[in-house]
N, C-alpha and C positions, 0 to 999 in steps of 0.2 A: 613189168615188175610184179604184178599180182597175178597169180595163176588161176585159171578157170577150174582146172581139176586139182583141187587141193587134197593131198593125202597126208594123214596124220597131223592135221592142223585144225585149230578150233574155228578158223575163219579164213578169209583169203589173205590174212596177214596184216590187215589194217586194224587200227584201234580208233577210238573216238578222236583222239588228238590228231591222227592222220587225216581224218575227214575235215576237221576244223582247219588244219594247216593247208590242205588242198583248197578249201573254200576261200581262204584269204591270201592264197599265193605264197605261202611260206614253205620251206623245205621240211621234209619229214624228220622227226626226231631220231637220233641215233640210238640203237638199243645199248643199254649199259652192260648187261651180263657178258656177252661174248667179246666185248672190246675193252673191258676195264684193264688198264695197265699196258695196253699195246701202243700207246702214244696217239691214239685217235683223238681228234679234236671234238670236244663237246661244246664249242662256242655257241652253237645255235640251239642248244637244248639237249636233253637226254630223256629216254624212255625207260622207266623202271618196271614196266608191266611184264608179266610172264603168263602165257596162256595156261589156263587150268589152275592158276594159283588160288589159294583159299585165304580167307581172313584168319582162319584158325591154324595154330601150329600143329606139328606132328603128334605131340603129346595128347592132344584132345582126341585125335582119331585112334591112337594106340589104346587109350583107356577104354574106348567104346568098342574096340575090336574091329574097327573099320580099316580095311586095306585099300589104300589108294592105288589106282592103276598107274599113275605117273608120279614122278618125284614131286613132292609138294614144296613149292617156294611160297611160304606163307607171307602174309602182310608184314609180320615182324621182320622177316628176312629182307623184304623190299625196303622197309623203313631203315633197317641197318645200312643197306647200300646207300640210301639217300643221305644218311648222317655221315657216312664215310666220304661221300662225294661232295657234300656241301662245302667243307673247308677248301677244296680245290677251286671252287667257283667264287668263294668269298675272299680270296686273296689273303688267307690267313697262313698259308704255307709258303715257304721260300720257293721262288720260281714261278708262282702263280701270278697272273695279271688280270686286271679288269678289262672290260671291253673298251677299246680305244676308238671305235667307230660306231657311236650310238645311232647314227642314221641308217646303218646297214643291219645291225643285229637287234634282236628283240629283248635282250637282257644284258644288264651291266655285268652281273656277277653270278648268274644262276638263280637269283631271287628277285632282283629289282628290275622293273621294266625300263626300257629306253625310249627315246624319242620315236624310233621306228615303231615300237609296239603301240604307243599311244596314238600315233598317226593312223595306224591300221584300225584301231578301235574307233577313233573319232570318225574316220571315213566310213566305216561300216555302219555306225549308229546314225550319223547325219545324212549319209548318202543313200541309205536304204538297204544295205546288205543284211542288216539285223533288225530292221524296222519296216513295217508296212502300214501305212505309206511312209516314205522317208520324211524325216524331220524337215528337210528343206522344202517339202511340198505343203507342210501343215503349219509352219511357223514363219511368219513374215519377218521376224527379227533375224533369221538366218539367211535371207536372200542376199544380203551384201557379201556373204562369204564367196559366192560364185561356185565354180566347178571344184569339187573336193578332190577329184582324182587326177 
């Protein structure tokens, strides 16, 4: 999936969210830009990041006489995409639905975490994926919980 010889790319294609998803066994987030409006499902999340994007919009660079090599997708643009996308995930538009399987997906509606998300977080914190040593080794109150995974 990720190429060793990357050409015209800022990285091998992965972003921080991909590394986190990989570490906890979740699928990678679908990119928003090339798939918006094509019927693709974003039930498992969405990635608004664009390689080479800046926090500042084009006006800033134009006023300073700075020519950007690539098209600038500023933070303002990415926030606009998020605001357009949010109603689709919050069931405020006709035809949109909330997550009906909270044990399988990590978000109810694109904003609120589900049982699956909290289970992954708790397992990581208590079982040691995110703590060293694991809480279960340092806190005798947690021993009755048993095997977390």
